[in-house]
C-alpha positions in Angstrom: 166.0 21.4 106.2 168.5 19.8 104.0 170.0 16.4 104.7 173.4 17.9 103.7 173.4 20.4 106.5 175.4 18.2 108.9 174.2 18.7 112.5 172.2 21.8 111.7 168.6 20.6 111.7 166.5 23.5 112.9 166.3 27.3 112.7 167.6 27.4 116.3 170.7 25.3 115.2 171.3 27.7 112.3 170.9 30.7 114.6 173.6 29.1 116.9 175.8 28.8 113.8 175.3 32.6 113.2 176.2 33.4 116.8 179.4 31.3 116.5 180.2 33.0 113.2 179.7 36.4 114.7 181.8 35.6 117.7 184.7 34.5 115.5 184.3 37.6 113.3 184.4 39.8 116.4 187.8 38.3 117.3 189.2 39.3 113.8 187.0 42.0 112.2 189.5 42.5 109.3 189.0 38.9 108.1 187.1 38.8 104.8 186.5 35.1 105.2 184.9 35.5 108.6 182.9 38.6 107.5 181.5 36.9 104.4 180.7 33.7 106.3 178.9 35.7 109.0 176.9 37.7 106.4 176.0 34.6 104.4 174.8 32.8 107.5 172.7 35.9 108.6 171.1 36.1 105.2 170.3 32.4 104.8 168.8 32.4 108.3 165.9 34.3 106.8 165.1 31.2 104.6 165.3 28.9 107.6 162.9 31.1 109.5 160.4 31.4 106.7 160.3 27.6 106.0 160.1 26.7 109.7 157.6 29.3 110.8 155.9 31.2 108.0 155.4 28.7 105.2 151.9 27.9 106.2 148.5 28.8 104.6 147.6 31.3 107.4 150.8 33.3 106.9 150.7 36.8 105.5 153.7 35.9 103.3 153.1 33.9 100.2 156.7 33.3 99.4 160.2 33.4 101.0 161.0 36.5 98.9 158.0 38.4 100.3 159.1 37.5 103.8 162.6 38.6 103.0 161.4 41.9 101.6 159.4 42.6 104.7 162.2 41.6 107.1 164.8 43.8 105.2 162.3 46.7 105.5 162.4 46.2 109.3 166.1 45.6 109.5 168.2 47.4 106.9 171.3 45.4 108.0 169.8 42.4 106.3 169.8 44.2 103.0 173.5 44.6 103.5 173.8 40.8 104.3 171.8 40.1 101.2 174.0 42.2 99.0 177.2 40.7 100.4 175.8 37.2 99.9 174.7 37.9 96.4 177.9 39.7 95.5 180.0 36.8 96.8 177.9 34.2 95.0 177.5 36.0 91.6 180.5 38.3 91.5 178.1 41.3 91.2 175.3 42.8 93.3 171.7 42.4 92.0 169.2 44.9 93.5 165.9 43.3 94.5 
């Protein structure tokens, strides 16, 4: 958790942000701003989940990227969220 994350302190808080973002997006599915915000929140939620629940010695994941690779394998939509987030941040899509 980052001290600069306002009132969002836990993974559950971040998940609620995703649900709010998604609800707003559903009201206006042609809004690029809402779509990108929702995609970025969905992708970054994977980091919150890893660091809150899997960043422990007994975990089968030795890094956040290993966790993200596994979760993308289970849910291809997260690959799309990753690509949108990376494309927005870097102006191009980097395949991982």
